[in-house]
DSSP file (Angstrom, degrees, kcal/mol; ACC not computed):
  #  RESIDUE AA STRUCTURE BP1 BP2  ACC     N-H-->O    O-->H-N    N-H-->O    O-->H-N    TCO  KAPPA ALPHA  PHI   PSI    X-CA   Y-CA   Z-CA
    1    1 A M              0   0    0      0, 0.0     2,-0.2     0, 0.0     0, 0.0   0.000 360.0 360.0 360.0 128.9  110.1  113.6  134.5
    2    2 A S        -     0   0    0     29,-0.1     2,-0.4     1,-0.0    29,-0.1  -0.534 360.0-129.0 -81.5 144.0  109.9  112.9  130.7
    3    3 A Q        -     0   0    0     27,-0.4    29,-2.7    -2,-0.2     2,-0.5  -0.747  19.5-134.9 -94.6 139.2  107.5  114.8  128.5
    4    4 A T  E     -a   32   0A   0     -2,-0.4    51,-2.5    49,-0.3    52,-1.4  -0.803  19.1-172.9 -99.7 131.4  105.2  112.9  126.2
    5    5 A V  E     -ab  33  56A   0     27,-2.9    29,-2.8    -2,-0.5     2,-0.5  -0.964  14.7-146.6-120.5 139.9  104.6  113.8  122.6
    6    6 A V  E     -ab  34  57A   0     50,-2.5    52,-3.7    -2,-0.4     2,-0.4  -0.900  23.3-174.1-100.5 132.5  102.0  112.3  120.2
    7    7 A L  E     +ab  35  58A   0     27,-2.9    29,-3.6    -2,-0.5    30,-0.5  -0.981  14.4 136.2-133.3 137.7  103.2  112.1  116.6
    8    8 A G  E     - b   0  59A   0     50,-1.7    52,-2.4    -2,-0.4     2,-0.6  -0.986  50.7-103.1-168.8 168.7  101.5  111.1  113.5
    9    9 A V  E     - b   0  60A   0     28,-2.8    31,-3.4    -2,-0.3    52,-0.2  -0.907  45.9-135.7-102.3 122.4  100.7  111.7  109.8
   10   10 A I  B >   -e   40   0B   0     50,-2.0     3,-1.2    -2,-0.6    29,-0.3  -0.376  53.8  -9.1 -84.1 153.6   97.2  113.2  109.4
   11   11 A G  T 3  S-     0   0    0     29,-1.9    -2,-0.1     1,-0.2    55,-0.1  -0.320 119.8 -25.5  73.4-143.4   94.5  112.3  106.9
   12   12 A S  T 3  S+     0   0    0     27,-0.1    -1,-0.2    53,-0.1     2,-0.2   0.287  96.2 126.9 -92.9   9.4   95.1  110.0  103.9
   13   13 A D    <   -     0   0    0     -3,-1.2    26,-2.0    27,-0.1    27,-0.2  -0.488  36.5-174.9 -72.3 133.2   98.9  110.8  103.8
   14   14 A A        +     0   0    0     -2,-0.2     2,-0.7    24,-0.2    -1,-0.1   0.111  35.7 130.5-116.6  20.6  101.0  107.7  103.9
   15   15 A H        +     0   0    0      1,-0.2     4,-0.3    45,-0.1    24,-0.1  -0.669  23.1 167.2 -79.9 113.6  104.5  109.2  104.1
   16   16 A V     >  +     0   0    0     -2,-0.7     4,-1.6     2,-0.1    -1,-0.2   0.689  54.0  77.6-104.0 -21.9  106.3  107.4  106.9
   17   17 A V  H  > S+     0   0    0      1,-0.2     4,-2.1     2,-0.2     5,-0.2   0.916  93.1  51.8 -62.2 -46.1  110.0  108.4  106.6
   18   18 A G  H  > S+     0   0    0      1,-0.2     4,-2.5     2,-0.2    -1,-0.2   0.914 110.5  45.7 -58.9 -46.5  109.6  111.8  108.1
   19   19 A I  H  > S+     0   0    0     -4,-0.3     4,-2.7     1,-0.2    -1,-0.2   0.800 109.2  56.8 -71.5 -24.2  107.8  110.8  111.3
   20   20 A T  H  X S+     0   0    0     -4,-1.6     4,-2.0     2,-0.2    -1,-0.2   0.926 109.4  46.0 -65.3 -44.8  110.3  107.9  111.7
   21   21 A I  H  X S+     0   0    0     -4,-2.1     4,-2.5     2,-0.2    -2,-0.2   0.923 114.3  48.3 -61.4 -46.7  113.1  110.5  111.7
   22   22 A L  H  X S+     0   0    0     -4,-2.5     4,-2.9     1,-0.2     5,-0.3   0.893 108.6  53.5 -63.6 -40.4  111.2  112.7  114.1
   23   23 A E  H  X S+     0   0    0     -4,-2.7     4,-2.1     1,-0.2    -1,-0.2   0.929 111.7  45.2 -59.6 -43.8  110.4  109.8  116.4
   24   24 A Q  H  X S+     0   0    0     -4,-2.0     4,-2.6     2,-0.2    -2,-0.2   0.926 115.2  47.4 -66.0 -44.0  114.1  108.9  116.7
   25   25 A A  H  X S+     0   0    0     -4,-2.5     4,-1.3     2,-0.2    -2,-0.2   0.907 114.5  44.6 -64.8 -44.1  115.1  112.5  117.1
   26   26 A F  H  <>S+     0   0    0     -4,-2.9     5,-2.5     2,-0.2    -1,-0.2   0.885 114.1  50.6 -69.9 -37.2  112.5  113.4  119.8
   27   27 A S  H ><5S+     0   0    0     -4,-2.1     3,-2.0    -5,-0.3    -2,-0.2   0.943 109.7  49.9 -62.8 -47.4  113.3  110.1  121.6
   28   28 A A  H 3<5S+     0   0    0     -4,-2.6    -1,-0.2     1,-0.3    -2,-0.2   0.780 105.7  58.6 -61.8 -26.6  117.0  110.8  121.6
   29   29 A A  T 3<5S-     0   0    0     -4,-1.3    -1,-0.3    -5,-0.2    -2,-0.2   0.409 127.4 -98.6 -83.0   1.9  116.2  114.2  123.0
   30   30 A G  T < 5S+     0   0    0     -3,-2.0   -27,-0.4     1,-0.3     2,-0.3   0.524  78.8 132.5  97.2   7.4  114.5  112.6  126.0
   31   31 A F      < -     0   0    0     -5,-2.5     2,-0.7   -29,-0.1    -1,-0.3  -0.654  59.0-124.0 -90.2 148.2  110.9  112.8  125.1
   32   32 A D  E     -a    4   0A   0    -29,-2.7   -27,-2.9    -2,-0.3     2,-0.5  -0.819  36.0-157.5 -83.5 120.3  108.5  109.8  125.4
   33   33 A V  E     -a    5   0A   0     -2,-0.7     2,-0.7   -29,-0.2   -27,-0.2  -0.896  18.7-165.4-112.5 127.5  107.1  109.5  121.8
   34   34 A V  E     -a    6   0A   0    -29,-2.8   -27,-2.9    -2,-0.5     2,-0.7  -0.936  15.6-160.7-106.1 106.3  103.9  107.9  120.9
   35   35 A N  E     -a    7   0A   0     -2,-0.7   -27,-0.2   -29,-0.2   -29,-0.1  -0.801  13.5-175.4 -95.8 113.8  104.0  107.4  117.1
   36   36 A L        -     0   0    0    -29,-3.6   -28,-0.2    -2,-0.7    -1,-0.1   0.565  32.9-144.1 -83.8  -8.8  100.6  106.8  115.6
   37   37 A G        -     0   0    0    -30,-0.5   -28,-2.8   -21,-0.1     3,-0.3  -0.452  38.8 -25.9  82.0-153.4  102.0  106.2  112.2
   38   38 A V  S    S+     0   0    0      1,-0.2   -24,-0.2   -30,-0.2   -28,-0.1  -0.472 113.9  30.0 -99.3 167.4  100.4  107.2  108.9
   39   39 A Q  S    S+     0   0    0    -26,-2.0     2,-0.4   -29,-0.3   -29,-0.2   0.894  78.5 173.5  53.7  49.1   96.8  107.9  107.8
   40   40 A T  B     -e   10   0B   0    -31,-3.4   -29,-1.9    -3,-0.3    -1,-0.2  -0.729  23.2-136.9 -92.8 131.0   95.9  109.1  111.3
   41   41 A S     >  -     0   0    0     -2,-0.4     4,-1.9   -31,-0.2     5,-0.1  -0.402  23.3-112.7 -80.8 162.0   92.5  110.6  112.0
   42   42 A Q  H  > S+     0   0    0      1,-0.2     4,-2.3     2,-0.2     5,-0.2   0.916 119.6  53.4 -55.8 -44.9   91.9  113.7  114.1
   43   43 A E  H  > S+     0   0    0      1,-0.2     4,-3.1     2,-0.2     5,-0.2   0.878 104.9  53.6 -59.7 -40.6   90.1  111.5  116.6
   44   44 A E  H  > S+     0   0    0      1,-0.2     4,-2.1     2,-0.2    -1,-0.2   0.899 108.4  49.8 -65.4 -38.5   93.1  109.1  116.9
   45   45 A F  H  X S+     0   0    0     -4,-1.9     4,-2.3     2,-0.2    -2,-0.2   0.948 114.3  45.1 -60.0 -48.0   95.4  112.1  117.7
   46   46 A A  H  X S+     0   0    0     -4,-2.3     4,-2.1     1,-0.2    -2,-0.2   0.907 113.2  48.7 -65.8 -42.6   93.0  113.3  120.4
   47   47 A E  H  X S+     0   0    0     -4,-3.1     4,-2.8     1,-0.2    -1,-0.2   0.904 113.1  47.9 -67.0 -37.3   92.4  109.9  122.0
   48   48 A A  H  X S+     0   0    0     -4,-2.1     4,-2.2    -5,-0.2    -1,-0.2   0.896 108.8  53.7 -68.8 -38.9   96.1  109.2  122.1
   49   49 A A  H  <>S+     0   0    0     -4,-2.3     5,-2.2    -5,-0.2     4,-0.4   0.910 113.9  43.4 -60.6 -41.8   96.8  112.6  123.6
   50   50 A V  H ><5S+     0   0    0     -4,-2.1     3,-1.2     3,-0.2    -2,-0.2   0.953 113.2  50.5 -65.0 -52.8   94.3  111.8  126.3
   51   51 A A  H 3<5S+     0   0    0     -4,-2.8    -2,-0.2     1,-0.3    -1,-0.2   0.820 121.4  33.6 -58.5 -33.5   95.5  108.2  126.9
   52   52 A H  T 3<5S-     0   0    0     -4,-2.2    -1,-0.3    -5,-0.2    -2,-0.2   0.323 102.7-124.9-107.5   7.4   99.1  109.3  127.2
   53   53 A D  T < 5 -     0   0    0     -3,-1.2   -49,-0.3    -4,-0.4    -3,-0.2   0.923  42.0-160.7  46.5  53.2   98.6  112.7  128.9
   54   54 A A      < -     0   0    0     -5,-2.2    29,-0.2    -6,-0.2   -49,-0.2  -0.312  28.7-160.1 -69.9 142.2  100.6  114.3  126.1
   55   55 A E  S    S+     0   0    0    -51,-2.5    30,-2.5     1,-0.2     2,-0.3   0.639  81.0  27.4 -89.3 -18.5  102.2  117.7  126.5
   56   56 A A  E     -bc   5  85A   0    -52,-1.4   -50,-2.5    28,-0.3     2,-0.5  -0.998  59.0-155.0-145.7 149.0  102.4  118.0  122.7
   57   57 A V  E     -bc   6  86A   0     28,-2.8    30,-2.2    -2,-0.3     2,-0.6  -0.990  16.5-164.7-122.7 118.0  100.7  116.8  119.5
   58   58 A L  E     -bc   7  87A   0    -52,-3.7   -50,-1.7    -2,-0.5     2,-0.4  -0.921   4.0-165.4-111.2 120.1  103.0  116.8  116.5
   59   59 A V  E     -bc   8  88A   0     28,-2.8    30,-1.9    -2,-0.6     2,-0.4  -0.874   2.0-167.2-108.2 132.5  101.2  116.5  113.1
   60   60 A S  E     +bc   9  89A   0    -52,-2.4   -50,-2.0    -2,-0.4     2,-0.3  -0.907  11.0 168.7-116.7 146.3  103.1  115.7  109.9
   61   61 A S  E     + c   0  90A   0     28,-1.8    30,-0.9    -2,-0.4     5,-0.1  -0.892  11.0 165.0-157.0 127.5  101.8  116.0  106.4
   62   62 A L        +     0   0    0     -2,-0.3    31,-0.1    28,-0.2    28,-0.1   0.478  63.6  76.9-120.0  -6.8  103.7  115.7  103.1
   63   63 A Y  S    S-     0   0    0     29,-0.1    29,-0.1   -48,-0.1    -1,-0.1   0.403 100.9-111.6 -95.6   7.1  101.1  115.2  100.4
   64   64 A G  S    S+     0   0    0     27,-1.5    30,-1.3    29,-0.1     3,-0.2   0.508  93.1  94.8  89.5   4.1   99.9  118.8  100.3
   65   65 A H  B  >  +F   93   0C   0     28,-0.2     4,-2.0    26,-0.1     3,-0.3   0.039  40.2 119.4-118.5  26.0   96.4  118.5  101.7
   66   66 A A  H  >  +     0   0    0     26,-0.9     4,-2.1    25,-0.2     5,-0.2   0.838  69.0  60.5 -61.7 -37.2   97.0  119.4  105.3
   67   67 A E  H  > S+     0   0    0     25,-0.8     4,-0.5     1,-0.2    -1,-0.2   0.932 109.3  43.7 -59.6 -44.1   94.8  122.4  105.4
   68   68 A Q  H >4 S+     0   0    0     -3,-0.3     3,-0.9     1,-0.2    -1,-0.2   0.927 115.3  49.3 -62.2 -46.2   91.8  120.2  104.4
   69   69 A D  H 3< S+     0   0    0     -4,-2.0    -1,-0.2     1,-0.2    -2,-0.2   0.752 111.3  49.4 -66.2 -24.8   92.8  117.5  106.9
   70   70 A C  H >< S+     0   0    0     -4,-2.1     3,-2.2    -5,-0.2     4,-0.4   0.416  73.8 124.7-100.1  -0.2   93.3  119.9  109.8
   71   71 A Q  T << S+     0   0    0     -3,-0.9    -3,-0.0    -4,-0.5    38,-0.0  -0.454  90.4   4.1 -61.5 123.9   90.0  121.8  109.5
   72   72 A G  T 3> S+     0   0    0     -2,-0.3     4,-2.0    37,-0.1     3,-0.4   0.468  91.8 130.3  82.9  -0.5   88.4  121.4  113.0
   73   73 A F  H <> S+     0   0    0     -3,-2.2     4,-2.2     1,-0.2     5,-0.2   0.912  73.1  45.9 -56.9 -45.9   91.4  119.7  114.4
   74   74 A H  H  > S+     0   0    0     35,-0.5     4,-2.4    -4,-0.4    -1,-0.2   0.786 108.3  57.2 -70.9 -23.9   91.7  121.9  117.5
   75   75 A D  H  > S+     0   0    0     -3,-0.4     4,-2.8     2,-0.2    -1,-0.2   0.914 107.2  49.3 -67.2 -41.3   87.9  121.6  118.1
   76   76 A V  H  X S+     0   0    0     -4,-2.0     4,-1.3     2,-0.2    -2,-0.2   0.924 111.7  48.4 -64.5 -44.5   88.4  117.8  118.3
   77   77 A L  H ><>S+     0   0    0     -4,-2.2     5,-2.7     1,-0.2     3,-0.5   0.937 112.9  47.9 -57.6 -47.1   91.3  118.2  120.7
   78   78 A E  H ><5S+     0   0    0     -4,-2.4     3,-1.4     1,-0.2    -2,-0.2   0.892 107.0  56.0 -63.3 -39.8   89.2  120.6  122.8
   79   79 A D  H 3<5S+     0   0    0     -4,-2.8    -1,-0.2     1,-0.3    -2,-0.2   0.791 109.5  47.5 -62.2 -26.7   86.2  118.3  122.8
   80   80 A H  T <<5S-     0   0    0     -4,-1.3    -1,-0.3    -3,-0.5    -2,-0.2   0.467 119.3-112.3 -90.4  -4.1   88.5  115.5  124.2
   81   81 A G  T < 5 +     0   0    0     -3,-1.4     2,-0.5    -4,-0.4    -3,-0.2   0.736  59.8 160.8  79.0  23.0   89.9  117.9  126.9
   82   82 A V      < -     0   0    0     -5,-2.7     2,-0.5    -6,-0.2    -1,-0.3  -0.681  19.3-179.4 -83.9 123.8   93.3  118.0  125.3
   83   83 A D        +     0   0    0     -2,-0.5     2,-0.3   -29,-0.2    -1,-0.1  -0.777  33.7 132.9-120.1  82.9   95.5  120.9  126.4
   84   84 A A        -     0   0    0     -2,-0.5   -28,-0.3   -27,-0.0     2,-0.2  -0.914  62.5-100.6-132.9 153.5   98.7  120.4  124.5
   85   85 A V  E     -c   56   0A   0    -30,-2.5   -28,-2.8    -2,-0.3     2,-0.4  -0.554  42.1-149.6 -67.3 139.1  101.1  122.3  122.4
   86   86 A T  E     +c   57   0A   0    -30,-0.2    26,-1.6    -2,-0.2    27,-1.5  -0.967  17.7 178.7-121.4 133.7  100.4  121.6  118.7
   87   87 A F  E     -cd  58 113A   0    -30,-2.2   -28,-2.8    -2,-0.4     2,-0.4  -0.920   5.0-170.5-123.4 148.7  103.0  121.6  115.9
   88   88 A I  E     +cd  59 114A   0     25,-1.6    27,-2.7    -2,-0.3     2,-0.3  -0.996  13.3 163.7-137.7 143.7  102.5  120.8  112.3
   89   89 A G  E     +cd  60 115A   0    -30,-1.9   -28,-1.8    -2,-0.4     2,-0.3  -0.996  22.8  65.2-156.4 159.2  105.2  120.4  109.6
   90   90 A G  E    S-cd  61 116A   0     25,-1.2     2,-1.2    -2,-0.3    27,-0.7  -0.930  96.1 -26.0 135.3-155.4  105.9  119.1  106.2
   91   91 A N        +     0   0    0    -30,-0.9   -27,-1.5    -2,-0.3   -25,-0.2  -0.792  70.0 173.3 -94.5  87.5  104.8  119.9  102.6
   92   92 A L        +     0   0    0     -2,-1.2   -26,-0.9    23,-0.1   -25,-0.8   0.684  52.1  34.8 -81.0 -20.8  101.5  121.4  103.8
   93   93 A A  B >  S-F   65   0C   0    -28,-0.1     3,-1.4   -27,-0.1     2,-0.2  -0.994  82.0-110.1-138.7 141.0  100.1  122.9  100.7
   94   94 A V  T 3  S+     0   0    0    -30,-1.3     3,-0.2    -2,-0.4   -30,-0.1  -0.496 108.9  10.3 -64.3 131.4  100.1  121.9   97.0
   95   95 A G  T 3  S-     0   0    0      1,-0.2     2,-1.3    -2,-0.2    -1,-0.3   0.839  84.5-170.4  66.5  32.4  102.3  124.4   95.1
   96   96 A Q    <   +     0   0    0     -3,-1.4    -1,-0.2     1,-0.2     3,-0.2  -0.375  24.7 150.7 -62.0  90.6  103.5  125.9   98.4
   97   97 A D        +     0   0    0     -2,-1.3     2,-0.8     1,-0.2    -1,-0.2   0.901  65.2  39.6 -90.1 -47.1  105.4  128.9   97.0
   98   98 A E    >>  -     0   0    0     -3,-0.2     4,-1.4     1,-0.2     3,-0.9  -0.843  65.8-174.0-110.3  94.9  105.1  131.4   99.8
   99   99 A F  H 3> S+     0   0    0     -2,-0.8     4,-3.1     1,-0.3     5,-0.2   0.812  79.8  65.3 -63.3 -30.7  105.6  129.6  103.1
  100  100 A E  H 3> S+     0   0    0      1,-0.2     4,-2.3     2,-0.2    -1,-0.3   0.881 102.3  49.4 -60.7 -36.4  104.7  132.6  105.3
  101  101 A Q  H <> S+     0   0    0     -3,-0.9     4,-2.3     2,-0.2    -1,-0.2   0.913 111.6  49.0 -65.8 -41.8  101.2  132.5  103.9
  102  102 A T  H  X S+     0   0    0     -4,-1.4     4,-2.1     2,-0.2    -2,-0.2   0.914 109.7  52.1 -62.0 -42.4  101.0  128.8  104.7
  103  103 A R  H  X S+     0   0    0     -4,-3.1     4,-2.1     1,-0.2    -2,-0.2   0.921 109.3  49.6 -58.3 -47.1  102.3  129.5  108.2
  104  104 A R  H  X S+     0   0    0     -4,-2.3     4,-2.6     1,-0.2    -1,-0.2   0.916 108.4  54.0 -59.3 -44.3   99.6  132.1  108.7
  105  105 A T  H  X S+     0   0    0     -4,-2.3     4,-1.2     1,-0.2    -1,-0.2   0.913 112.4  42.1 -57.5 -44.7   96.9  129.7  107.5
  106  106 A F  H  <>S+     0   0    0     -4,-2.1     5,-2.2     2,-0.2    -1,-0.2   0.783 111.1  54.8 -79.7 -25.2   97.9  127.0  110.0
  107  107 A R  H ><5S+     0   0    0     -4,-2.1     3,-1.5    -5,-0.2    -1,-0.2   0.902 107.5  52.1 -67.1 -40.2   98.4  129.4  112.8
  108  108 A E  H 3<5S+     0   0    0     -4,-2.6    -2,-0.2     1,-0.3    -1,-0.2   0.826 103.2  58.1 -64.7 -29.6   94.8  130.6  112.2
  109  109 A L  T 3<5S-     0   0    0     -4,-1.2   -35,-0.5    -5,-0.2    -1,-0.3   0.540 129.5 -98.7 -76.8  -3.9   93.8  126.9  112.4
  110  110 A G  T < 5S+     0   0    0     -3,-1.5    -3,-0.2     1,-0.3     2,-0.2   0.383  72.1 145.1 110.0  -2.6   95.2  126.9  115.9
  111  111 A F      < -     0   0    0     -5,-2.2    -1,-0.3     1,-0.1   -24,-0.2  -0.472  41.6-148.0 -73.2 137.5   98.7  125.4  115.6
  112  112 A D  S    S+     0   0    0    -26,-1.6     2,-0.3     1,-0.2   -25,-0.2   0.883  82.8  17.4 -69.6 -39.1  101.3  126.8  117.9
  113  113 A R  E     -d   87   0A   0    -27,-1.5   -25,-1.6    -7,-0.1     2,-0.4  -0.984  64.2-161.9-137.8 148.4  104.2  126.3  115.5
  114  114 A V  E     -d   88   0A   0     -2,-0.3     2,-0.3   -27,-0.2   -25,-0.2  -0.996  12.1-173.5-133.7 125.4  104.3  125.6  111.8
  115  115 A F  E     -d   89   0A   0    -27,-2.7   -25,-1.2    -2,-0.4   -23,-0.1  -0.904  17.6-130.9-121.4 147.0  107.3  124.1  110.0
  116  116 A D  E >   -d   90   0A   0     -2,-0.3     3,-1.6   -27,-0.2   -25,-0.2  -0.390  38.7 -96.5 -86.1 175.4  108.2  123.5  106.4
  117  117 A S  T 3  S+     0   0    0    -27,-0.7   -26,-0.1     1,-0.3    -1,-0.1   0.570 120.2  61.4 -71.0  -9.4  109.5  120.3  105.0
  118  118 A E  T 3  S+     0   0    0    -28,-0.2    -1,-0.3     2,-0.1     2,-0.1   0.419  74.6 124.2 -96.5   2.1  113.1  121.6  105.2
  119  119 A T    <   -     0   0    0     -3,-1.6    -4,-0.0     1,-0.1   -30,-0.0  -0.414  63.2-125.5 -66.1 132.6  113.1  122.1  109.0
  120  120 A D    >>  -     0   0    0     -2,-0.1     3,-1.6     1,-0.1     4,-1.3  -0.601  17.0-126.6 -72.4 134.1  115.8  120.3  110.9
  121  121 A P  H 3> S+     0   0    0      0, 0.0     4,-2.4     0, 0.0     5,-0.2   0.837 109.5  63.0 -53.5 -33.2  114.4  118.1  113.6
  122  122 A E  H 3> S+     0   0    0      1,-0.2     4,-2.4     2,-0.2     5,-0.1   0.832  99.7  53.8 -62.4 -31.1  116.7  119.8  116.1
  123  123 A D  H <> S+     0   0    0     -3,-1.6     4,-2.2     2,-0.2    -1,-0.2   0.899 109.4  47.1 -68.8 -39.4  114.9  123.1  115.4
  124  124 A A  H  X S+     0   0    0     -4,-1.3     4,-2.4     2,-0.2    -2,-0.2   0.897 112.3  50.6 -68.3 -39.4  111.5  121.5  116.2
  125  125 A I  H  X S+     0   0    0     -4,-2.4     4,-2.7     2,-0.2    -2,-0.2   0.926 110.7  48.6 -61.7 -45.9  113.0  120.0  119.4
  126  126 A A  H  X S+     0   0    0     -4,-2.4     4,-2.3     1,-0.2    -2,-0.2   0.913 112.2  49.5 -60.2 -43.6  114.4  123.4  120.5
  127  127 A A  H  X S+     0   0    0     -4,-2.2     4,-2.7     2,-0.2    -1,-0.2   0.901 111.0  49.2 -62.1 -41.5  111.0  125.0  119.8
  128  128 A L  H  X S+     0   0    0     -4,-2.4     4,-2.7     2,-0.2    -2,-0.2   0.925 109.9  51.5 -66.9 -43.3  109.2  122.4  121.8
  129  129 A R  H  <>S+     0   0    0     -4,-2.7     5,-3.1     1,-0.2     4,-0.4   0.912 112.1  47.3 -56.3 -43.1  111.6  122.8  124.7
  130  130 A Q  H ><5S+     0   0    0     -4,-2.3     3,-1.0     3,-0.2    -2,-0.2   0.945 112.7  47.6 -65.5 -46.5  111.0  126.5  124.6
  131  131 A D  H 3<5S+     0   0    0     -4,-2.7    -2,-0.2     1,-0.3    -1,-0.2   0.860 118.2  41.6 -62.7 -36.4  107.2  126.1  124.4
  132  132 A L  T 3<5S-     0   0    0     -4,-2.7    -1,-0.3    -5,-0.2    -2,-0.2   0.429 111.6-122.3 -91.3   0.5  107.2  123.6  127.3
  133  133 A Q  T < 5 +     0   0    0     -3,-1.0     2,-0.5    -4,-0.4    -3,-0.2   0.916  54.8 158.8  57.3  47.4  109.8  125.6  129.2
  134  134 A I      < -     0   0    0     -5,-3.1    -1,-0.2    -6,-0.2    -2,-0.1  -0.896  34.5-139.6-101.4 125.0  112.2  122.7  129.4
  135  135 A S        -     0   0    0     -2,-0.5     2,-0.0     1,-0.1    -5,-0.0  -0.608  24.6-110.8 -80.6 141.7  115.9  123.6  130.0
  136  136 A P        -     0   0    0      0, 0.0    -1,-0.1     0, 0.0     2,-0.0  -0.378  36.3-110.2 -65.8 151.0  118.5  121.7  128.0
  137  137 A T     >  -     0   0    0      1,-0.1     4,-2.5    -2,-0.0     5,-0.2  -0.275  32.5-100.1 -72.8 167.9  120.7  119.3  130.0
  138  138 A E  H  > S+     0   0    0      1,-0.2     4,-2.0     2,-0.2     5,-0.1   0.915 124.6  48.7 -55.4 -46.6  124.3  120.1  130.6
  139  139 A S  H  > S+     0   0    0      1,-0.2     4,-1.9     2,-0.2    -1,-0.2   0.853 110.7  51.3 -65.4 -34.0  125.4  117.7  127.8
  140  140 A E  H  > S+     0   0    0      2,-0.2     4,-2.6     1,-0.2    -1,-0.2   0.890 108.2  52.5 -69.1 -39.1  122.9  119.2  125.4
  141  141 A R  H  X S+     0   0    0     -4,-2.5     4,-2.4     1,-0.2    -2,-0.2   0.897 108.3  50.8 -62.8 -39.2  124.2  122.7  126.2
  142  142 A A  H  X S+     0   0    0     -4,-2.0     4,-0.5     2,-0.2    -1,-0.2   0.902 111.5  47.5 -65.2 -39.2  127.7  121.5  125.5
  143  143 A T  H >< S+     0   0    0     -4,-1.9     3,-0.9     1,-0.2    -2,-0.2   0.921 112.5  48.8 -64.9 -45.0  126.6  120.1  122.1
  144  144 A I  H 3< S+     0   0    0     -4,-2.6    -2,-0.2     1,-0.2    -1,-0.2   0.890 114.0  46.7 -63.7 -39.9  124.7  123.3  121.2
  145  145 A N  H 3<        0   0    0     -4,-2.4    -1,-0.2     1,-0.2    -2,-0.2   0.459 360.0 360.0 -84.7  -2.4  127.7  125.5  122.1
  146  146 A S    <<        0   0    0     -3,-0.9    -1,-0.2    -4,-0.5    -2,-0.1   0.459 360.0 360.0 -89.2 360.0  130.3  123.4  120.2
């Protein structure tokens, strides 16, 4: 059974390249990906997660205002009855010098995992598999061990 992830760029951010790469990577890894595109509202994330019975909600933001865009995000998910793993990644804060502080901020906002803009998609896929307790397939294990 394939796991469904909802992916989008939150708020007023219009950076599309990153989520396109993520969509391709997660699809190739065997996930069903619902790509909401750019300038996605919190409500749209929640509605899509419900409509597609998503196991994970992946939020991207590259324009540095993610903290503002994500205030109350997990409340909106909860109000819609969404019980999914949540990841966020990108250039999350303007002048992001100390990423560990940024990571703490977004963990406090409720995100299960927080990634910087330099994260390899394979690292996010591995983290999601771990969080969803999905074992890699035999061919994936061979690739990882080569």
